[in-house]
C-alpha positions in Angstrom: -0.1 0.2 0.5 2.9 2.3 -1.0 2.8 5.0 -3.0 5.2 5.0 -6.7 7.7 7.5 -4.9 8.1 5.0 -1.9 7.9 2.2 -4.4 10.8 4.0 -6.7 12.4 4.5 -3.4 12.1 0.9 -2.0 13.6 -0.7 -5.2 16.7 1.6 -5.6 17.6 1.1 -2.1 16.7 -2.7 -2.5 19.3 -2.6 -5.6 21.7 -0.8 -3.5 21.7 -3.6 -0.5 21.8 -6.5 -3.4 24.8 -4.9 -4.9 26.3 -4.4 -0.9 25.9 -8.2 -1.1 27.1 -9.5 -4.3 30.7 -7.9 -3.4 30.6 -8.5 0.6 29.7 -6.2 2.0 27.5 -6.1 4.9 23.7 -5.5 4.1 22.4 -2.2 3.7 18.6 -1.5 5.6 15.3 -0.2 5.9 12.5 0.0 7.6 10.3 -3.0 8.8 7.6 -0.2 9.1 7.1 3.0 10.1 4.2 6.0 10.2 3.6 7.2 6.5 6.0 10.3 6.6 8.8 8.0 6.6 10.0 5.4 3.9 9.7 1.6 5.2 8.6 -1.6 3.5 4.5 -1.6 5.7 3.7 1.7 6.6 0.7 2.2 6.2 -1.1 4.7 8.5 -1.5 3.2 12.5 -0.3 -0.3 11.3 3.6 0.0 13.0 1.7 -0.2 16.8 0.6 -2.5 15.6 3.7 -4.7 14.3 5.2 -3.0 17.9 3.0 -4.8 20.3 3.8 -7.8 19.3 7.1 -7.3 20.7 6.9 -8.6 23.9 7.4 -5.8 26.9 11.4 -5.3 28.1 12.2 -6.9 24.4 14.0 -4.7 21.9 13.2 -4.8 18.0 15.4 -4.1 15.1 13.3 -2.6 13.0 15.7 -3.1 10.3 15.2 -5.7 7.9 17.9 -5.9 4.5 16.5 -3.9 1.8 16.8 -6.5 -0.9 13.8 -8.1 0.9 11.6 -5.6 -0.6 12.4 -6.5 -4.2 11.1 -9.6 -3.4 8.0 -8.7 -1.0 6.1 -7.6 -3.1 5.9 -10.6 -5.4 4.1 -13.1 -2.1 1.0 -13.9 -3.1 0.3 -17.4 -0.7 -3.3 -17.0 -2.7 -1.8 -17.8 -5.6 -0.6 -21.5 -3.9 -4.3 -22.3 -4.0 -4.6 -23.5 -7.3 -1.5 -26.6 -6.5 -3.6 -27.5 -3.7 -5.6 -30.1 -2.5 -6.1 -30.2 0.9 -9.0 -28.5 3.1 -7.7 -24.7 3.3 -8.8 -22.4 6.0 -8.6 -18.7 5.1 -8.2 -15.8 7.5 -9.1 -12.6 6.4 -10.0 -9.2 8.1 -12.1 -6.9 6.6 -10.4 -3.8 8.0 -6.2 -5.1 6.8 -5.3 -2.5 4.6 -1.5 -3.9 4.7 -3.1 -7.0 3.0 -6.5 -6.1 1.9 -9.4 -8.8 1.7 -10.8 -8.7 -1.8 -7.9 -11.3 -3.0 -9.0 -13.7 -0.1 -12.8 -13.0 -1.1 -12.7 -13.8 -4.9 -9.8 -16.7 -4.7 -12.6 -18.4 -1.8 -15.0 -18.1 -3.6 -12.6 -20.2 -6.9 -11.5 -23.4 -4.5 -13.8 -25.8 -3.4 -11.9 -26.6 -0.1 -11.3 -22.9 1.2 -13.1 -22.6 4.3 -13.5 -18.4 4.0 -13.8 -16.0 7.5 -14.1 -12.5 7.7 -12.6 -10.7 11.2 -14.2 -6.7 11.9 -10.7 -6.4 12.3 -7.1 -5.0 11.0 -3.8 -7.3 10.0 -2.6 -7.2 13.5 -5.8 -7.6 15.8 -6.3 -10.9 15.7 -2.7 -11.3 17.9 -4.0 -9.5 20.6 -7.3 -10.8 23.3 -10.1 -10.4 22.4 -10.1 -11.0 18.7 -7.0 -13.5 19.1 -9.1 -16.3 20.8 -11.7 -16.3 18.6 -9.2 -16.0 15.9 -7.4 -19.0 17.3 -10.7 -21.2 18.2 -11.9 -21.1 14.4 -8.4 -22.6 13.5 -8.5 -25.4 16.4 -12.5 -26.2 15.2 -10.8 -26.0 12.2 -8.2 -29.1 13.0 -11.3 -30.7 14.8 -13.1 -31.2 11.0 -10.7 -31.9 9.2 -8.6 -34.3 11.3 -11.1 -35.8 12.6 -11.1 -35.1 16.8 -12.6 -33.7 19.4 -9.6 -30.7 19.4 -9.8 -30.7 23.1 -6.4 -31.8 25.0 -5.4 -34.6 25.8 -8.1 -36.9 23.5 
């Protein structure tokens, strides 16, 4: 969800980092997350706090990532693997996700009968925290129990 100037800047940083790697130099870094007014791989409004909120209290996080990662991150598409899968798939989608928009997931889920689509009134990071975490994890457990033939209860 970056603007064209930021995509170009990230591409230039990625190429520079790739050249550095090719000649054995240390990585050139960019931020992994930041607010929209800063260059970062992920800089959708108000999303950096959600990302950083997953860091345990007392822990530190190096918010940098090798810039070459930016050359490939936009090519990653888990939806593209669906055509190869014959096993049941649970697709969990935040309907307000601005990092991974929901529309492609909806379209893909409608095309493959092996996909069980669950929608949540959330953004990208809310499923990692309560109160939504329990719901999302419960849906995962129910999906596994249904498709593995177990009750999903511990000890069974």
